[in-house]
C-alpha positions in Angstrom: 0.0 0.0 0.0 1.4 3.4 -1.0 0.6 6.7 0.6 -0.4 9.5 -1.9 1.4 12.5 -0.6 -0.6 14.8 -2.9 -3.7 13.9 -0.8 -2.2 16.2 1.9 -2.0 19.0 -0.7 -5.5 18.9 -2.0 -6.8 22.5 -2.1 -10.2 21.4 -3.1 -10.5 19.1 -0.1 -9.3 22.0 2.0 -12.1 24.2 0.5 -14.6 21.5 1.3 -13.5 21.4 4.9 -13.6 25.2 5.1 -17.2 25.2 3.6 -18.3 22.6 6.1 -16.8 24.5 9.0 -17.9 27.9 8.1 -21.4 27.1 6.8 -22.0 24.0 8.9 -21.2 25.7 12.2 -23.1 28.9 11.4 -26.1 26.8 10.5 -26.6 26.0 14.2 -27.0 29.8 14.8 -29.6 30.0 12.1 -31.5 26.9 13.4 -31.5 28.4 16.9 -33.0 31.7 15.5 -35.6 29.7 13.6 -36.6 27.7 16.6 -36.5 30.4 19.3 -37.0 33.6 17.3 -35.0 36.7 16.7 -36.4 38.8 19.6 -32.9 39.5 21.1 -31.7 40.9 17.8 -35.0 42.9 17.4 -34.3 44.4 20.8 -30.8 45.4 19.8 -32.1 47.0 16.6 -34.8 48.9 18.5 -32.1 50.1 20.9 -30.3 51.8 18.0 -33.5 53.1 16.4 -33.8 50.6 13.6 -36.9 48.5 12.7 -37.1 45.0 14.2 -37.9 43.3 10.9 -34.3 43.6 9.9 -33.5 40.8 12.3 -35.1 38.4 9.9 -32.3 39.2 7.4 -29.9 37.7 9.9 -32.1 34.6 10.2 -32.3 34.2 6.4 -28.5 34.8 6.1 -27.6 32.3 8.7 -29.9 29.6 7.3 -29.8 30.1 3.5 -26.2 31.3 3.1 -25.0 28.6 5.5 -26.8 25.8 3.5 -25.5 27.2 0.2 -22.0 27.3 1.5 -22.2 23.7 2.9 -23.4 22.3 -0.5 -21.2 24.7 -2.5 -24.0 26.4 -4.4 -23.2 30.0 -5.4 -20.5 29.9 -2.8 -19.0 33.3 -3.4 -22.4 35.0 -3.2 -23.5 33.1 -0.1 -20.1 33.8 1.5 -20.5 37.5 0.8 -23.9 37.5 2.5 -22.3 35.8 5.5 -19.4 38.3 5.6 -22.0 41.1 5.6 -24.1 39.4 8.3 -21.0 38.9 10.5 -19.8 42.4 10.0 -23.2 43.7 11.2 -23.2 41.3 14.1 -19.8 42.4 15.2 -20.8 46.1 15.0 -24.1 45.5 16.8 -23.2 43.1 19.5 -19.4 43.1 19.9 -18.3 46.6 19.1 -17.0 47.3 22.6 -15.0 44.0 22.5 -13.0 44.6 19.3 -9.8 45.6 21.2 -10.4 43.2 24.1 -9.0 39.9 25.3 -11.2 37.3 27.0 -9.9 37.1 30.6 -10.9 33.5 30.9 -9.3 32.1 27.8 -6.7 34.8 26.7 -8.2 34.8 23.2 -9.5 37.7 21.3 -12.9 38.6 22.6 -14.5 38.5 19.1 -12.6 35.6 17.8 -15.7 33.4 17.0 -17.5 36.0 14.9 -14.2 36.9 13.2 -13.6 33.2 12.4 -16.9 33.1 10.6 -16.3 36.4 8.9 -12.8 35.5 7.8 -13.7 32.0 6.7 -16.5 33.4 4.6 -14.1 36.1 3.2 -11.7 33.3 2.1 -14.6 31.6 0.3 -15.5 34.9 -1.4 -12.0 34.9 -2.9 -11.7 31.2 -3.7 -15.1 29.9 -4.5 -16.3 26.5 -3.3 -13.7 24.3 -5.1 -14.0 21.0 -7.0 -16.4 19.4 -4.5 -19.0 22.1 -4.8 -22.4 21.9 -6.4 -21.7 24.9 -8.7 -18.1 25.5 -9.8 -16.1 27.3 -12.4 -18.4 30.3 -12.6 -17.9 33.8 -11.3 -20.5 33.2 -8.6 -19.4 29.7 -7.5 
């Protein structure tokens, strides 16, 4: 039995794992909002003078964009939606923590939302890869 060293250098497999991580883990947030509502986000929006219905865009982004990223359909567009969603989430819920370190872990206080944002940003630049449903197009 021989070991294929190129398996460890498979960019397309790496993009699949990035899609599964970014979209798959964000999907849990969307499902939570679907099951339990978006009232917390509506409250934050009301607190800054914006209409509460905007919270449903977050729900849609976290469900639809996440699913599209996982299956690799219109990956660049879905990832751009996720980048926007995460940028708004950081500005609304984590603005005061941008220059903070979590005293319990020593990590950046906004590392989780930034992991989603940056993972999606990479997918905007790369597309979904060979193991995506749509590939080879400007919007893959």
